[in-house]
N, C-alpha and C positions, 0 to 999 in steps of 0.2 A: 309202545314205540315212541310216542311223543315223549317219555320221559330221557330216552336216550338221545334224543336230537338236541335237546336243549344245552345238556352239558357238552356235546362236542362241538356246539357254534362257540360257546365260550371258551374252550380250549383252544379253538383255532382263532379268535379274535387276541386272546392273551398272548399266544404264540408268535402272532404277526407282529403284536407291538413290542415285545420285547426282540424281537431281530430287527427293526428299525435301527439303521446307522444312526450313530451317536455323532454330535457336531460338535467340533473342536473350537476354542475360542484362544486364538494366540495373541500373544503380547504386540502391540502396536509397533510398527516399524516406526524408526524415529523422525524419517521425513514425511510421513502419511500425515494427513491433516488431523490433529487431535483436536480441535475446537470447530465448531461449526461455522463456516464461512459463509457469510450473506453480505454480498456488495450491493443488495439493493435497498438496503435502508429500511427493511420492514420486519426486522426482528424488533417487535416491541417487548416492552417490559424487560429489556437488559439492562443490566447494571455494571457498567464496565470499570473496573479496577483501575485506579489511578496509576498504581505501582505497576502494570503491564504495559507493554509494548507491543500494539497489534498490528501485525505486518501491513493487512490489507489497507489499513488507513493511515498508517504512519510511515511505515518504512517502505512499501512499494512505489510510493508515487517519488518519493527520493531517487530510486533507483531510475525510474521511468524519466524524470526530467533530467537529471544529472549526468546518466549513465548511457541508456538505453536510446541513443539517439542515432541518427545517420552518420558513418564515418566512425561510429565508437564501437558500441556492445548493443546494437540492437539485432535482430535475427538476420536482417540483410548483409551487414558488415561483420559482425563476429569478430571484432579485432582479438589478435591472438586466441581464437577459440572461445571467447568469452562472450557469452549473450546474459544480458540483466535485464528483460523486459518481462518475466513472471517468476514467481515463486520457484517451480521447477527448474528454470534455466538457471535461477542464481545459485540454486542448492548445488545443481549440476556441474556448473562451470566456474563459479565464483571462489573457489575454494574456500568455504566456510567451514570454520571449525566449530562445531556445535560447543558451546558453553565457553569459548575460548577466540574472544575476539581477536586478541593480539596476535593470534597465531593463524588467524582466516586472511588469505590471499588479497581478497578485495579491500578489506578494512585497512591493513598494510600499506595499501595505495593510497588510500585515502588520507591516511595521516603522514604519508612521505613528507620529509621535509625537502628535499630534493625537488623543484618545480618540473624537471625533466621526466622524473619516475611518479610523480603526483598524478592522482586520477580525482575529478577530471583532469586532463592537461591543460595548461593556458591555451588560448589565451580566456578559457572558462574560469571562473570564479571557482576558488576551493570549498570544499564542505565546510559548512557553518560548522561553531561548536555544538550547537542544539542539534544538528542532525547526526554528527557523530556521536555524540551521547546516545542519541535514539537506537542508532545503527548497532553501538556497542552493547547497549542494555538488552537489544533484541536477540544478539547472539547469546550472550551471557544466560538469557531466559529460556534458551534451547531452540532458536531459530526455527518457530513454530510457524506455521500457515495460518494463523489466527486473524480473528475478525470479531470486530465488537463496535455496535452502533447504540448510542444512548437512547433510550425511548422516547420519544418527543423531539421538540427543536426547541432550545432554550436560544431567544432572541430577545431577553429583557434587558441586556447590556453589552451590546456589541461594538467592542472596541478594535482599533488598529492594531494595537501591540498584543493582544490576545488572541485576536480572532483572525484578522486578515494578514497581517505578516507571517505569522506562521505557515498560513495557508499559501501564499505567494512563496514562501521560501521551498517548501516541500512540492509543489505542484508544477510551479511556473519558472523559478530563478534559474533553474538548472540552463534553460535554453534562453533565458532573457537577463544575462547579467555576463560580466568579463568585458574584455577588449574590443570583442564584435559580438555583442549580444543579437539574438534571432529577431529578424524585422527591424533593427536599429531601436529596438524598445527595450530600455533597461530598468527591471524591476528590482535592482539590488539597492535602491534608493527611494524613500517616500516620495521625492519629488516625480519620478518615475512613473510610480503608481498612481500619485494623484493624476497626472497628466492623461492617464486612459481610463481614469475614474471619470474624468470630468468631460472628455469627448466620447462618451459611451462605448469606447472599445473593450474595456474590463467587463461589463455586464453583457454586453452582445457576443463576445467571445465564448466566455464559459456557459452562455445559455445556449449556445450554438444557435443563435438566429440567424436568418439569412442575411447575406450581405457581409458577415464576419466568418473571419478564420476562425474554426472551432478549436478550443481550448481546453484541456491540455491537448497535445498534438498524439499523444499515446492513445487516443481514443477513449480514455477513461473520463467520463463526464464528471463533473463534480457532483457531489450531493444535492438535493434539493435543498437541504439545510443550510448547507455552505453556500448556495447561491443565493437564497434567502439571506443569508447574514450580510453577503456583500452589497446585495442591493438596499438594504436597511441602512448600511454603513453610508454607501453612496448618497441616500435620499437625508441623510444627516448632514451631507456637505463633505463628505470624506475628509474628515478631520485626523490628525495625526495624535490620536489621544492613546 
């Protein structure tokens, strides 16, 4: 009898295994995250490509600083139904044409020659050529929700021109520039940046220290590495180097 039981058990196991449902792997949706997104700064060991534009670190801060403001394209105002405060909303409402920046609604508005139709509208300053190049390249590369942080934090040669100025342009200048800069603080010039660096406002605001208005206003605090770079630059005397 025992000789009959073992084959029966084996047949049952094999049959059950064969009847298990197969799982299918579908092609990814073009707007689903295709690269791991990590905004914590903890993805060590990553080598970021200098030829790739990363949405989280390079593009989102521009939209949040220059577009997703009260009275414009934040969730509360949603001017013309457009919300530009997150990847999902930018894709859903910004008229992004993947791989085709010149046909993308939001990019067309940013490069509009007529000030009445340009975004951001006056008195805000227009997007810089560097910002437009980043956004155009990001769209051309597939408008991905990608992210990349270099491992470690290289602070060996912090300079205003290569580290501090681009950070301010992308994360701060959208609010603090133009004819009516936020809080009366104009960060479109070195003199304006130098002033808040010298009086402690710059490091206090980006570090979210008590007694200072936390910046950026969008709630996304700068990375520890970025704050460290600003602090190093200020301790050097905040030179225009």
